[in-house]
N, CA, C and O atoms as a GROMACS GRO file, in nm:
protein
  640
    1UNK      N    1   2.095  17.292  31.682
    1UNK     CA    2   2.102  17.278  31.555
    1UNK      C    3   1.963  17.298  31.478
    1UNK      O    4   1.866  17.231  31.514
    2UNK      N    5   1.953  17.381  31.382
    2UNK     CA    6   1.819  17.411  31.320
    2UNK      C    7   1.802  17.319  31.186
    2UNK      O    8   1.892  17.317  31.101
    3UNK      N    9   1.689  17.248  31.171
    3UNK     CA   10   1.663  17.184  31.054
    3UNK      C   11   1.615  17.266  30.945
    3UNK      O   12   1.545  17.364  30.973
    4UNK      N   13   1.644  17.240  30.822
    4UNK     CA   14   1.589  17.313  30.717
    4UNK      C   15   1.432  17.267  30.681
    4UNK      O   16   1.405  17.147  30.685
    5UNK      N   17   1.344  17.350  30.650
    5UNK     CA   18   1.210  17.316  30.613
    5UNK      C   19   1.202  17.315  30.470
    5UNK      O   20   1.237  17.400  30.388
    6UNK      N   21   1.142  17.189  30.453
    6UNK     CA   22   1.116  17.176  30.305
    6UNK      C   23   0.986  17.171  30.270
    6UNK      O   24   0.911  17.101  30.338
    7UNK      N   25   0.936  17.239  30.165
    7UNK     CA   26   0.792  17.278  30.131
    7UNK      C   27   0.792  17.214  29.997
    7UNK      O   28   0.891  17.216  29.923
    8UNK      N   29   0.670  17.153  29.963
    8UNK     CA   30   0.641  17.107  29.844
    8UNK      C   31   0.499  17.158  29.786
    8UNK      O   32   0.397  17.149  29.854
    9UNK      N   33   0.498  17.208  29.670
    9UNK     CA   34   0.376  17.249  29.615
    9UNK      C   35   0.319  17.143  29.513
    9UNK      O   36   0.388  17.080  29.433
   10UNK      N   37   0.182  17.134  29.527
   10UNK     CA   38   0.115  17.040  29.463
   10UNK      C   39   0.016  17.114  29.352
   10UNK      O   40  -0.072  17.190  29.394
   11UNK      N   41   0.028  17.096  29.243
   11UNK     CA   42  -0.032  17.185  29.156
   11UNK      C   43  -0.176  17.082  29.116
   11UNK      O   44  -0.164  16.961  29.092
   12UNK      N   45  -0.290  17.146  29.114
   12UNK     CA   46  -0.412  17.059  29.106
   12UNK      C   47  -0.453  17.112  28.963
   12UNK      O   48  -0.436  17.225  28.916
   13UNK      N   49  -0.506  17.009  28.911
   13UNK     CA   50  -0.543  17.036  28.753
   13UNK      C   51  -0.654  17.141  28.758
   13UNK      O   52  -0.714  17.166  28.862
   14UNK      N   53  -0.678  17.206  28.637
   14UNK     CA   54  -0.759  17.302  28.613
   14UNK      C   55  -0.906  17.233  28.609
   14UNK      O   56  -0.923  17.114  28.586
   15UNK      N   57  -1.008  17.324  28.636
   15UNK     CA   58  -1.154  17.259  28.654
   15UNK      C   59  -1.166  17.207  28.521
   15UNK      O   60  -1.129  17.265  28.418
   16UNK      N   61  -1.223  17.086  28.530
   16UNK     CA   62  -1.285  17.017  28.403
   16UNK      C   63  -1.187  16.904  28.363
   16UNK      O   64  -1.222  16.807  28.297
   17UNK      N   65  -1.050  16.926  28.411
   17UNK     CA   66  -0.959  16.838  28.353
   17UNK      C   67  -0.967  16.704  28.468
   17UNK      O   68  -1.008  16.721  28.583
   18UNK      N   69  -0.925  16.586  28.420
   18UNK     CA   70  -0.901  16.480  28.482
   18UNK      C   71  -0.782  16.408  28.459
   18UNK      O   72  -0.715  16.434  28.360
   19UNK      N   73  -0.743  16.312  28.547
   19UNK     CA   74  -0.621  16.245  28.529
   19UNK      C   75  -0.650  16.091  28.557
   19UNK      O   76  -0.690  16.058  28.668
   20UNK      N   77  -0.631  16.003  28.464
   20UNK     CA   78  -0.662  15.868  28.471
   20UNK      C   79  -0.529  15.794  28.471
   20UNK      O   80  -0.458  15.791  28.370
   21UNK      N   81  -0.495  15.731  28.591
   21UNK     CA   82  -0.370  15.643  28.576
   21UNK      C   83  -0.396  15.508  28.563
   21UNK      O   84  -0.482  15.453  28.632
   22UNK      N   85  -0.316  15.437  28.464
   22UNK     CA   86  -0.355  15.274  28.441
   22UNK      C   87  -0.208  15.214  28.469
   22UNK      O   88  -0.107  15.239  28.405
   23UNK      N   89  -0.219  15.137  28.568
   23UNK     CA   90  -0.102  15.057  28.612
   23UNK      C   91  -0.096  14.916  28.577
   23UNK      O   92  -0.018  14.832  28.623
   24UNK      N   93  -0.197  14.898  28.482
   24UNK     CA   94  -0.202  14.760  28.424
   24UNK      C   95  -0.069  14.740  28.330
   24UNK      O   96   0.003  14.836  28.301
   25UNK      N   97  -0.045  14.608  28.284
   25UNK     CA   98   0.068  14.578  28.202
   25UNK      C   99   0.014  14.555  28.060
   25UNK      O  100   0.083  14.501  27.973
   26UNK      N  101  -0.103  14.595  28.043
   26UNK     CA  102  -0.178  14.556  27.911
   26UNK      C  103  -0.201  14.691  27.845
   26UNK      O  104  -0.263  14.779  27.904
   27UNK      N  105  -0.147  14.709  27.717
   27UNK     CA  106  -0.181  14.820  27.638
   27UNK      C  107  -0.341  14.806  27.582
   27UNK      O  108  -0.393  14.699  27.554
   28UNK      N  109  -0.406  14.938  27.572
   28UNK     CA  110  -0.525  14.925  27.501
   28UNK      C  111  -0.533  14.856  27.384
   28UNK      O  112  -0.439  14.863  27.305
   29UNK      N  113  -0.643  14.782  27.356
   29UNK     CA  114  -0.643  14.733  27.222
   29UNK      C  115  -0.616  14.784  27.101
   29UNK      O  116  -0.571  14.722  27.005
   30UNK      N  117  -0.649  14.919  27.106
   30UNK     CA  118  -0.592  15.004  26.976
   30UNK      C  119  -0.476  15.062  26.975
   30UNK      O  120  -0.451  15.127  26.873
   31UNK      N  121  -0.381  15.056  27.075
   31UNK     CA  122  -0.263  15.123  27.110
   31UNK      C  123  -0.137  14.997  27.047
   31UNK      O  124  -0.117  14.884  27.091
   32UNK      N  125  -0.074  15.062  26.940
   32UNK     CA  126   0.035  14.981  26.880
   32UNK      C  127   0.142  14.948  26.994
   32UNK      O  128   0.174  15.032  27.078
   33UNK      N  129   0.195  14.817  26.989
   33UNK     CA  130   0.277  14.770  27.074
   33UNK      C  131   0.415  14.810  27.023
   33UNK      O  132   0.427  14.793  26.902
   34UNK      N  133   0.523  14.859  27.086
   34UNK     CA  134   0.651  14.902  27.030
   34UNK      C  135   0.714  14.789  26.972
   34UNK      O  136   0.793  14.806  26.879
   35UNK      N  137   0.688  14.665  27.019
   35UNK     CA  138   0.759  14.544  26.956
   35UNK      C  139   0.704  14.488  26.827
   35UNK      O  140   0.758  14.393  26.772
   36UNK      N  141   0.581  14.556  26.773
   36UNK     CA  142   0.499  14.511  26.666
   36UNK      C  143   0.592  14.526  26.541
   36UNK      O  144   0.590  14.436  26.458
   37UNK      N  145   0.666  14.623  26.526
   37UNK     CA  146   0.770  14.635  26.416
   37UNK      C  147   0.900  14.587  26.399
   37UNK      O  148   0.973  14.604  26.301
   38UNK      N  149   0.928  14.514  26.523
   38UNK     CA  150   1.060  14.448  26.546
   38UNK      C  151   1.067  14.329  26.423
   38UNK      O  152   0.977  14.246  26.407
   39UNK      N  153   1.174  14.335  26.351
   39UNK     CA  154   1.206  14.231  26.245
   39UNK      C  155   1.114  14.214  26.152
   39UNK      O  156   1.117  14.109  26.087
   40UNK      N  157   1.017  14.310  26.127
   40UNK     CA  158   0.918  14.300  26.038
   40UNK      C  159   0.962  14.344  25.894
   40UNK      O  160   1.041  14.439  25.889
   41UNK      N  161   0.918  14.286  25.776
   41UNK     CA  162   0.804  14.194  25.787
   41UNK      C  163   0.876  14.050  25.781
   41UNK      O  164   0.972  14.019  25.711
   42UNK      N  165   0.805  13.971  25.872
   42UNK     CA  166   0.851  13.828  25.871
   42UNK      C  167   0.729  13.744  25.885
   42UNK      O  168   0.736  13.649  25.963
   43UNK      N  169   0.616  13.765  25.820
   43UNK     CA  170   0.489  13.688  25.816
   43UNK      C  171   0.467  13.564  25.734
   43UNK      O  172   0.364  13.498  25.724
   44UNK      N  173   0.601  13.541  25.668
   44UNK     CA  174   0.600  13.415  25.578
   44UNK      C  175   0.738  13.334  25.629
   44UNK      O  176   0.823  13.382  25.703
   45UNK      N  177   0.739  13.221  25.580
   45UNK     CA  178   0.857  13.158  25.581
   45UNK      C  179   0.959  13.203  25.498
   45UNK      O  180   1.073  13.195  25.543
   46UNK      N  181   0.941  13.254  25.374
   46UNK     CA  182   1.030  13.296  25.296
   46UNK      C  183   1.095  13.442  25.340
   46UNK      O  184   1.204  13.485  25.301
   47UNK      N  185   1.011  13.503  25.425
   47UNK     CA  186   1.070  13.649  25.472
   47UNK      C  187   1.103  13.603  25.619
   47UNK      O  188   1.089  13.692  25.702
   48UNK      N  189   1.142  13.488  25.664
   48UNK     CA  190   1.178  13.455  25.816
   48UNK      C  191   1.307  13.561  25.839
   48UNK      O  192   1.392  13.589  25.755
   49UNK      N  193   1.298  13.607  25.964
   49UNK     CA  194   1.406  13.671  26.045
   49UNK      C  195   1.511  13.562  26.086
   49UNK      O  196   1.477  13.449  26.119
   50UNK      N  197   1.644  13.605  26.083
   50UNK     CA  198   1.748  13.502  26.128
   50UNK      C  199   1.729  13.502  26.298
   50UNK      O  200   1.706  13.600  26.368
   51UNK      N  201   1.745  13.374  26.335
   51UNK     CA  202   1.762  13.369  26.483
   51UNK      C  203   1.886  13.261  26.505
   51UNK      O  204   1.896  13.157  26.440
   52UNK      N  205   1.975  13.300  26.601
   52UNK     CA  206   2.101  13.242  26.613
   52UNK      C  207   2.098  13.156  26.768
   52UNK      O  208   2.041  13.201  26.867
   53UNK      N  209   2.163  13.040  26.762
   53UNK     CA  210   2.170  12.980  26.884
   53UNK      C  211   2.226  13.061  26.994
   53UNK      O  212   2.333  13.120  26.979
   54UNK      N  213   2.152  13.068  27.115
   54UNK     CA  214   2.190  13.138  27.220
   54UNK      C  215   2.141  13.282  27.209
   54UNK      O  216   2.178  13.358  27.298
   55UNK      N  217   2.074  13.323  27.127
   55UNK     CA  218   2.003  13.454  27.094
   55UNK      C  219   1.864  13.446  27.144
   55UNK      O  220   1.812  13.335  27.142
   56UNK      N  221   1.798  13.543  27.186
   56UNK     CA  222   1.666  13.561  27.221
   56UNK      C  223   1.616  13.699  27.150
   56UNK      O  224   1.690  13.796  27.139
   57UNK      N  225   1.482  13.697  27.104
   57UNK     CA  226   1.444  13.823  27.040
   57UNK      C  227   1.309  13.836  27.115
   57UNK      O  228   1.244  13.742  27.161
   58UNK      N  229   1.277  13.969  27.122
   58UNK     CA  230   1.162  14.017  27.180
   58UNK      C  231   1.086  14.079  27.061
   58UNK      O  232   1.135  14.164  26.987
   59UNK      N  233   0.952  14.025  27.049
   59UNK     CA  234   0.881  14.105  26.942
   59UNK      C  235   0.730  14.083  26.988
   59UNK      O  236   0.706  14.062  27.107
   60UNK      N  237   0.629  14.087  26.896
   60UNK     CA  238   0.490  14.084  26.923
   60UNK      C  239   0.413  14.019  26.810
   60UNK      O  240   0.452  14.006  26.694
   61UNK      N  241   0.303  13.981  26.858
   61UNK     CA  242   0.199  13.931  26.762
   61UNK      C  243   0.087  14.037  26.768
   61UNK      O  244   0.022  14.043  26.873
   62UNK      N  245   0.058  14.119  26.670
   62UNK     CA  246  -0.017  14.248  26.686
   62UNK      C  247  -0.144  14.259  26.604
   62UNK      O  248  -0.216  14.357  26.621
   63UNK      N  249  -0.175  14.173  26.522
   63UNK     CA  250  -0.291  14.171  26.423
   63UNK      C  251  -0.352  14.046  26.418
   63UNK      O  252  -0.291  13.946  26.456
   64UNK      N  253  -0.474  14.041  26.371
   64UNK     CA  254  -0.544  13.910  26.342
   64UNK      C  255  -0.486  13.808  26.286
   64UNK      O  256  -0.493  13.692  26.325
   65UNK      N  257  -0.406  13.859  26.162
   65UNK     CA  258  -0.357  13.758  26.064
   65UNK      C  259  -0.214  13.763  26.092
   65UNK      O  260  -0.149  13.695  26.013
   66UNK      N  261  -0.139  13.830  26.190
   66UNK     CA  262  -0.012  13.823  26.210
   66UNK      C  263   0.055  13.679  26.253
   66UNK      O  264   0.003  13.604  26.336
   67UNK      N  265   0.154  13.658  26.197
   67UNK     CA  266   0.252  13.533  26.232
   67UNK      C  267   0.384  13.579  26.209
   67UNK      O  268   0.407  13.656  26.116
   68UNK      N  269   0.481  13.535  26.292
   68UNK     CA  270   0.616  13.571  26.293
   68UNK      C  271   0.710  13.449  26.267
   68UNK      O  272   0.704  13.357  26.350
   69UNK      N  273   0.782  13.439  26.178
   69UNK     CA  274   0.868  13.316  26.138
   69UNK      C  275   1.008  13.366  26.152
   69UNK      O  276   1.043  13.481  26.124
   70UNK      N  277   1.091  13.267  26.198
   70UNK     CA  278   1.227  13.288  26.218
   70UNK      C  279   1.308  13.169  26.153
   70UNK      O  280   1.256  13.058  26.150
   71UNK      N  281   1.430  13.190  26.101
   71UNK     CA  282   1.508  13.100  26.038
   71UNK      C  283   1.629  13.070  26.120
   71UNK      O  284   1.691  13.163  26.171
   72UNK      N  285   1.670  12.932  26.137
   72UNK     CA  286   1.786  12.905  26.196
   72UNK      C  287   1.861  12.803  26.132
   72UNK      O  288   1.796  12.729  26.058
   73UNK      N  289   1.996  12.780  26.145
   73UNK     CA  290   2.065  12.668  26.086
   73UNK      C  291   2.155  12.594  26.191
   73UNK      O  292   2.212  12.653  26.282
   74UNK      N  293   2.163  12.463  26.171
   74UNK     CA  294   2.237  12.389  26.260
   74UNK      C  295   2.352  12.322  26.183
   74UNK      O  296   2.331  12.241  26.092
   75UNK      N  297   2.486  12.364  26.228
   75UNK     CA  298   2.599  12.316  26.143
   75UNK      C  299   2.638  12.168  26.167
   75UNK      O  300   2.722  12.110  26.099
   76UNK      N  301   2.570  12.111  26.270
   76UNK     CA  302   2.596  11.965  26.323
   76UNK      C  303   2.459  11.937  26.391
   76UNK      O  304   2.379  12.026  26.420
   77UNK      N  305   2.439  11.780  26.419
   77UNK     CA  306   2.334  11.727  26.486
   77UNK      C  307   2.354  11.774  26.619
   77UNK      O  308   2.462  11.743  26.670
   78UNK      N  309   2.278  11.840  26.684
   78UNK     CA  310   2.282  11.899  26.827
   78UNK      C  311   2.236  11.752  26.924
   78UNK      O  312   2.160  11.662  26.888
   79UNK      N  313   2.300  11.764  27.038
   79UNK     CA  314   2.239  11.649  27.130
   79UNK      C  315   2.118  11.708  27.182
   79UNK      O  316   2.030  11.625  27.207
   80UNK      N  317   2.091  11.825  27.205
   80UNK     CA  318   1.945  11.877  27.230
   80UNK      C  319   1.925  12.020  27.183
   80UNK      O  320   2.024  12.092  27.172
   81UNK      N  321   1.822  12.060  27.158
   81UNK     CA  322   1.776  12.193  27.111
   81UNK      C  323   1.642  12.228  27.192
   81UNK      O  324   1.548  12.152  27.211
   82UNK      N  325   1.653  12.357  27.235
   82UNK     CA  326   1.528  12.414  27.298
   82UNK      C  327   1.499  12.548  27.251
   82UNK      O  328   1.577  12.643  27.251
   83UNK      N  329   1.351  12.547  27.202
   83UNK     CA  330   1.291  12.683  27.171
   83UNK      C  331   1.215  12.727  27.293
   83UNK      O  332   1.139  12.642  27.340
   84UNK      N  333   1.220  12.825  27.343
   84UNK     CA  334   1.133  12.870  27.440
   84UNK      C  335   1.065  12.994  27.414
   84UNK      O  336   1.132  13.097  27.406
   85UNK      N  337   0.924  12.997  27.396
   85UNK     CA  338   0.845  13.113  27.377
   85UNK      C  339   0.806  13.163  27.518
   85UNK      O  340   0.766  13.075  27.594
   86UNK      N  341   0.811  13.280  27.561
   86UNK     CA  342   0.776  13.331  27.691
   86UNK      C  343   0.668  13.467  27.650
   86UNK      O  344   0.695  13.563  27.578
   87UNK      N  345   0.564  13.443  27.708
   87UNK     CA  346   0.449  13.560  27.659
   87UNK      C  347   0.342  13.575  27.804
   87UNK      O  348   0.355  13.494  27.896
   88UNK      N  349   0.280  13.642  27.809
   88UNK     CA  350   0.179  13.665  27.890
   88UNK      C  351   0.044  13.603  27.846
   88UNK      O  352  -0.030  13.672  27.777
   89UNK      N  353   0.010  13.489  27.878
   89UNK     CA  354  -0.111  13.438  27.820
   89UNK      C  355  -0.232  13.513  27.848
   89UNK      O  356  -0.324  13.510  27.766
   90UNK      N  357  -0.241  13.578  27.951
   90UNK     CA  358  -0.368  13.654  27.979
   90UNK      C  359  -0.386  13.775  27.890
   90UNK      O  360  -0.492  13.836  27.904
   91UNK      N  361  -0.300  13.820  27.804
   91UNK     CA  362  -0.298  13.925  27.711
   91UNK      C  363  -0.324  13.854  27.569
   91UNK      O  364  -0.359  13.929  27.478
   92UNK      N  365  -0.311  13.727  27.542
   92UNK     CA  366  -0.322  13.683  27.428
   92UNK      C  367  -0.251  13.534  27.413
   92UNK      O  368  -0.128  13.540  27.404
   93UNK      N  369  -0.301  13.420  27.409
   93UNK     CA  370  -0.212  13.307  27.410
   93UNK      C  371  -0.148  13.274  27.277
   93UNK      O  372  -0.212  13.262  27.173
   94UNK      N  373  -0.028  13.262  27.288
   94UNK     CA  374   0.064  13.239  27.145
   94UNK      C  375   0.096  13.090  27.161
   94UNK      O  376   0.088  13.032  27.269
   95UNK      N  377   0.133  13.034  27.050
   95UNK     CA  378   0.181  12.891  27.023
   95UNK      C  379   0.299  12.896  26.927
   95UNK      O  380   0.333  13.001  26.872
   96UNK      N  381   0.361  12.776  26.910
   96UNK     CA  382   0.479  12.773  26.853
   96UNK      C  383   0.503  12.660  26.768
   96UNK      O  384   0.465  12.553  26.816
   97UNK      N  385   0.562  12.654  26.645
   97UNK     CA  386   0.564  12.540  26.552
   97UNK      C  387   0.698  12.552  26.500
   97UNK      O  388   0.746  12.663  26.475
   98UNK      N  389   0.769  12.431  26.480
   98UNK     CA  390   0.892  12.417  26.429
   98UNK      C  391   0.889  12.332  26.273
   98UNK      O  392   0.844  12.218  26.260
   99UNK      N  393   0.936  12.399  26.184
   99UNK     CA  394   0.912  12.338  26.043
   99UNK      C  395   1.051  12.315  25.992
   99UNK      O  396   1.152  12.360  26.045
  100UNK      N  397   1.047  12.227  25.865
  100UNK     CA  398   1.176  12.202  25.800
  100UNK      C  399   1.213  12.345  25.719
  100UNK      O  400   1.150  12.450  25.732
  101UNK      N  401   1.298  12.331  25.657
  101UNK     CA  402   1.374  12.445  25.583
  101UNK      C  403   1.276  12.543  25.511
  101UNK      O  404   1.276  12.665  25.530
  102UNK      N  405   1.194  12.475  25.426
  102UNK     CA  406   1.104  12.549  25.339
  102UNK      C  407   0.949  12.550  25.405
  102UNK      O  408   0.852  12.589  25.339
  103UNK      N  409   0.941  12.508  25.525
  103UNK     CA  410   0.815  12.522  25.596
  103UNK      C  411   0.705  12.456  25.529
  103UNK      O  412   0.596  12.512  25.522
  104UNK      N  413   0.727  12.321  25.472
  104UNK     CA  414   0.635  12.249  25.420
  104UNK      C  415   0.598  12.120  25.502
  104UNK      O  416   0.499  12.052  25.477
  105UNK      N  417   0.696  12.092  25.611
  105UNK     CA  418   0.675  11.977  25.692
  105UNK      C  419   0.682  12.022  25.831
  105UNK      O  420   0.787  12.070  25.874
  106UNK      N  421   0.583  12.009  25.901
  106UNK     CA  422   0.578  12.072  26.050
  106UNK      C  423   0.656  11.946  26.132
  106UNK      O  424   0.625  11.828  26.116
  107UNK      N  425   0.745  11.986  26.208
  107UNK     CA  426   0.828  11.875  26.296
  107UNK      C  427   0.795  11.860  26.428
  107UNK      O  428   0.819  11.758  26.492
  108UNK      N  429   0.732  11.978  26.479
  108UNK     CA  430   0.691  11.968  26.616
  108UNK      C  431   0.605  12.108  26.637
  108UNK      O  432   0.611  12.204  26.560
  109UNK      N  433   0.523  12.098  26.762
  109UNK     CA  434   0.448  12.221  26.776
  109UNK      C  435   0.412  12.216  26.942
  109UNK      O  436   0.395  12.114  27.009
  110UNK      N  437   0.406  12.334  26.980
  110UNK     CA  438   0.376  12.374  27.136
  110UNK      C  439   0.265  12.449  27.144
  110UNK      O  440   0.266  12.568  27.113
  111UNK      N  441   0.153  12.384  27.187
  111UNK     CA  442   0.018  12.455  27.188
  111UNK      C  443  -0.033  12.441  27.326
  111UNK      O  444  -0.142  12.389  27.350
  112UNK      N  445   0.056  12.495  27.431
  112UNK     CA  446  -0.023  12.497  27.570
  112UNK      C  447  -0.091  12.613  27.590
  112UNK      O  448  -0.103  12.695  27.499
  113UNK      N  449  -0.147  12.633  27.723
  113UNK     CA  450  -0.219  12.758  27.760
  113UNK      C  451  -0.155  12.826  27.869
  113UNK      O  452  -0.219  12.908  27.935
  114UNK      N  453  -0.031  12.800  27.895
  114UNK     CA  454   0.053  12.906  27.994
  114UNK      C  455   0.122  13.004  27.931
  114UNK      O  456   0.104  13.043  27.816
  115UNK      N  457   0.209  13.048  28.018
  115UNK     CA  458   0.295  13.179  27.955
  115UNK      C  459   0.418  13.131  27.896
  115UNK      O  460   0.493  13.212  27.843
  116UNK      N  461   0.448  12.996  27.901
  116UNK     CA  462   0.561  12.958  27.829
  116UNK      C  463   0.547  12.835  27.746
  116UNK      O  464   0.509  12.730  27.799
  117UNK      N  465   0.574  12.842  27.625
  117UNK     CA  466   0.580  12.716  27.512
  117UNK      C  467   0.732  12.680  27.500
  117UNK      O  468   0.825  12.758  27.479
  118UNK      N  469   0.736  12.549  27.520
  118UNK     CA  470   0.881  12.494  27.512
  118UNK      C  471   0.878  12.387  27.432
  118UNK      O  472   0.800  12.294  27.455
  119UNK      N  473   0.963  12.388  27.327
  119UNK     CA  474   0.993  12.269  27.243
  119UNK      C  475   1.148  12.213  27.270
  119UNK      O  476   1.248  12.285  27.259
  120UNK      N  477   1.150  12.087  27.302
  120UNK     CA  478   1.281  12.033  27.323
  120UNK      C  479   1.294  11.918  27.214
  120UNK      O  480   1.203  11.838  27.194
  121UNK      N  481   1.404  11.916  27.150
  121UNK     CA  482   1.427  11.806  27.058
  121UNK      C  483   1.562  11.756  27.080
  121UNK      O  484   1.654  11.838  27.084
  122UNK      N  485   1.585  11.628  27.096
  122UNK     CA  486   1.465  11.538  27.116
  122UNK      C  487   1.379  11.545  27.222
  122UNK      O  488   1.424  11.567  27.335
  123UNK      N  489   1.246  11.528  27.200
  123UNK     CA  490   1.165  11.550  27.347
  123UNK      C  491   1.044  11.448  27.308
  123UNK      O  492   1.030  11.389  27.201
  124UNK      N  493   0.957  11.441  27.428
  124UNK     CA  494   0.831  11.353  27.418
  124UNK      C  495   0.707  11.441  27.440
  124UNK      O  496   0.601  11.399  27.396
  125UNK      N  497   0.709  11.554  27.501
  125UNK     CA  498   0.594  11.617  27.545
  125UNK      C  499   0.620  11.774  27.537
  125UNK      O  500   0.661  11.837  27.635
  126UNK      N  501   0.596  11.832  27.418
  126UNK     CA  502   0.550  11.786  27.298
  126UNK      C  503   0.664  11.704  27.222
  126UNK      O  504   0.783  11.719  27.248
  127UNK      N  505   0.617  11.620  27.129
  127UNK     CA  506   0.694  11.506  27.058
  127UNK      C  507   0.777  11.602  26.967
  127UNK      O  508   0.732  11.697  26.905
  128UNK      N  509   0.904  11.561  26.970
  128UNK     CA  510   1.009  11.614  26.867
  128UNK      C  511   1.131  11.528  26.850
  128UNK      O  512   1.208  11.505  26.943
  129UNK      N  513   1.146  11.480  26.728
  129UNK     CA  514   1.246  11.383  26.704
  129UNK      C  515   1.374  11.458  26.700
  129UNK      O  516   1.372  11.580  26.687
  130UNK      N  517   1.492  11.389  26.712
  130UNK     CA  518   1.638  11.453  26.702
  130UNK      C  519   1.648  11.522  26.570
  130UNK      O  520   1.600  11.472  26.468
  131UNK      N  521   1.708  11.631  26.571
  131UNK     CA  522   1.729  11.723  26.455
  131UNK      C  523   1.856  11.687  26.384
  131UNK      O  524   1.951  11.640  26.446
  132UNK      N  525   1.857  11.708  26.255
  132UNK     CA  526   1.999  11.682  26.195
  132UNK      C  527   2.049  11.818  26.147
  132UNK      O  528   1.976  11.918  26.148
  133UNK      N  529   2.173  11.818  26.107
  133UNK     CA  530   2.233  11.934  26.051
  133UNK      C  531   2.155  11.989  25.940
  133UNK      O  532   2.121  11.914  25.848
  134UNK      N  533   2.120  12.123  25.942
  134UNK     CA  534   2.040  12.179  25.838
  134UNK      C  535   1.974  12.293  25.886
  134UNK      O  536   1.998  12.339  25.997
  135UNK      N  537   1.873  12.354  25.790
  135UNK     CA  538   1.784  12.480  25.815
  135UNK      C  539   1.664  12.448  25.870
  135UNK      O  540   1.612  12.340  25.841
  136UNK      N  541   1.606  12.529  25.952
  136UNK     CA  542   1.464  12.504  26.012
  136UNK      C  543   1.422  12.648  26.022
  136UNK      O  544   1.492  12.749  26.015
  137UNK      N  545   1.282  12.634  26.043
  137UNK     CA  546   1.194  12.764  26.048
  137UNK      C  547   1.113  12.742  26.174
  137UNK      O  548   1.073  12.630  26.206
  138UNK      N  549   1.090  12.844  26.240
  138UNK     CA  550   0.999  12.863  26.364
  138UNK      C  551   0.895  12.960  26.337
  138UNK      O  552   0.913  13.071  26.289
  139UNK      N  553   0.789  12.910  26.370
  139UNK     CA  554   0.664  13.001  26.360
  139UNK      C  555   0.598  13.024  26.496
  139UNK      O  556   0.560  12.932  26.568
  140UNK      N  557   0.588  13.164  26.528
  140UNK     CA  558   0.509  13.193  26.636
  140UNK      C  559   0.361  13.261  26.588
  140UNK      O  560   0.354  13.347  26.500
  141UNK      N  561   0.258  13.213  26.653
  141UNK     CA  562   0.135  13.237  26.610
  141UNK      C  563   0.025  13.249  26.709
  141UNK      O  564   0.035  13.182  26.812
  142UNK      N  565  -0.077  13.324  26.691
  142UNK     CA  566  -0.189  13.332  26.777
  142UNK      C  567  -0.267  13.214  26.786
  142UNK      O  568  -0.314  13.157  26.688
  143UNK      N  569  -0.284  13.172  26.927
  143UNK     CA  570  -0.350  13.039  26.971
  143UNK      C  571  -0.504  13.050  26.903
  143UNK      O  572  -0.555  12.958  26.841
  144UNK      N  573  -0.566  13.176  26.926
  144UNK     CA  574  -0.701  13.196  26.880
  144UNK      C  575  -0.697  13.321  26.808
  144UNK      O  576  -0.616  13.407  26.841
  145UNK      N  577  -0.781  13.339  26.708
  145UNK     CA  578  -0.801  13.447  26.650
  145UNK      C  579  -0.821  13.591  26.735
  145UNK      O  580  -0.900  13.603  26.828
  146UNK      N  581  -0.740  13.690  26.686
  146UNK     CA  582  -0.750  13.812  26.789
  146UNK      C  583  -0.655  13.808  26.886
  146UNK      O  584  -0.635  13.917  26.940
  147UNK      N  585  -0.583  13.707  26.929
  147UNK     CA  586  -0.477  13.706  27.024
  147UNK      C  587  -0.372  13.785  27.001
  147UNK      O  588  -0.315  13.770  26.892
  148UNK      N  589  -0.330  13.870  27.078
  148UNK     CA  590  -0.213  13.973  27.077
  148UNK      C  591  -0.137  13.976  27.192
  148UNK      O  592  -0.189  13.985  27.303
  149UNK      N  593  -0.007  13.970  27.173
  149UNK     CA  594   0.071  13.970  27.299
  149UNK      C  595   0.237  13.978  27.240
  149UNK      O  596   0.290  13.928  27.141
  150UNK      N  597   0.290  14.063  27.349
  150UNK     CA  598   0.437  14.060  27.322
  150UNK      C  599   0.498  13.919  27.375
  150UNK      O  600   0.439  13.843  27.452
  151UNK      N  601   0.623  13.900  27.322
  151UNK     CA  602   0.679  13.775  27.354
  151UNK      C  603   0.823  13.784  27.344
  151UNK      O  604   0.876  13.876  27.282
  152UNK      N  605   0.897  13.687  27.405
  152UNK     CA  606   1.033  13.645  27.392
  152UNK      C  607   1.075  13.528  27.352
  152UNK      O  608   1.050  13.437  27.430
  153UNK      N  609   1.148  13.493  27.226
  153UNK     CA  610   1.162  13.381  27.173
  153UNK      C  611   1.320  13.358  27.189
  153UNK      O  612   1.398  13.447  27.155
  154UNK      N  613   1.367  13.233  27.244
  154UNK     CA  614   1.502  13.216  27.265
  154UNK      C  615   1.524  13.066  27.215
  154UNK      O  616   1.445  12.973  27.229
  155UNK      N  617   1.665  13.063  27.145
  155UNK     CA  618   1.701  12.941  27.102
  155UNK      C  619   1.826  12.891  27.150
  155UNK      O  620   1.930  12.952  27.124
  156UNK      N  621   1.826  12.782  27.222
  156UNK     CA  622   1.946  12.708  27.284
  156UNK      C  623   1.981  12.581  27.226
  156UNK      O  624   1.896  12.494  27.207
  157UNK      N  625   2.119  12.565  27.191
  157UNK     CA  626   2.135  12.453  27.120
  157UNK      C  627   2.264  12.374  27.213
  157UNK      O  628   2.358  12.440  27.256
  158UNK      N  629   2.254  12.259  27.230
  158UNK     CA  630   2.380  12.200  27.288
  158UNK      C  631   2.432  12.079  27.193
  158UNK      O  632   2.364  11.988  27.146
  159UNK      N  633   2.567  12.101  27.176
  159UNK     CA  634   2.624  12.005  27.064
  159UNK      C  635   2.702  11.903  27.149
  159UNK      O  636   2.758  11.929  27.256
  160UNK      N  637   2.699  11.789  27.091
  160UNK     CA  638   2.789  11.673  27.168
  160UNK      C  639   2.918  11.698  27.184
  160UNK      O  640   2.990  11.616  27.241
   0.00000   0.00000   0.00000
């Protein structure tokens, strides 16, 4: 039995052209991230985007003054609440704050240096008191000026 011969042609670039492949997971500093426009504008507590229990959003901090705010409501006192911010710290460290409904009182903050910031209420490290039924605001912000990174924010609520 005769096997078919497979031939492949490789086209070489014309003289003077070059091809550069970048297999890194980091976009160039001047390239906009696709997630930059997601749920925007949400740079203030008044313009906070909705976040529901059991939901996760993927977005990005993209400019020096960029901050992203999210709003959620609890219909009853939860036995526990977890906010998880996942990002690649090597591309820009991001931190997390939990505020009261009008963002005038900070209730908790997670300001680590790793790829995940986790707030658990009630919790001890970082400190977060038990939460009552009501509205809350979450802030995602750069840990240092100029930090830019895509992130995933998830809210998990356990009711008694």
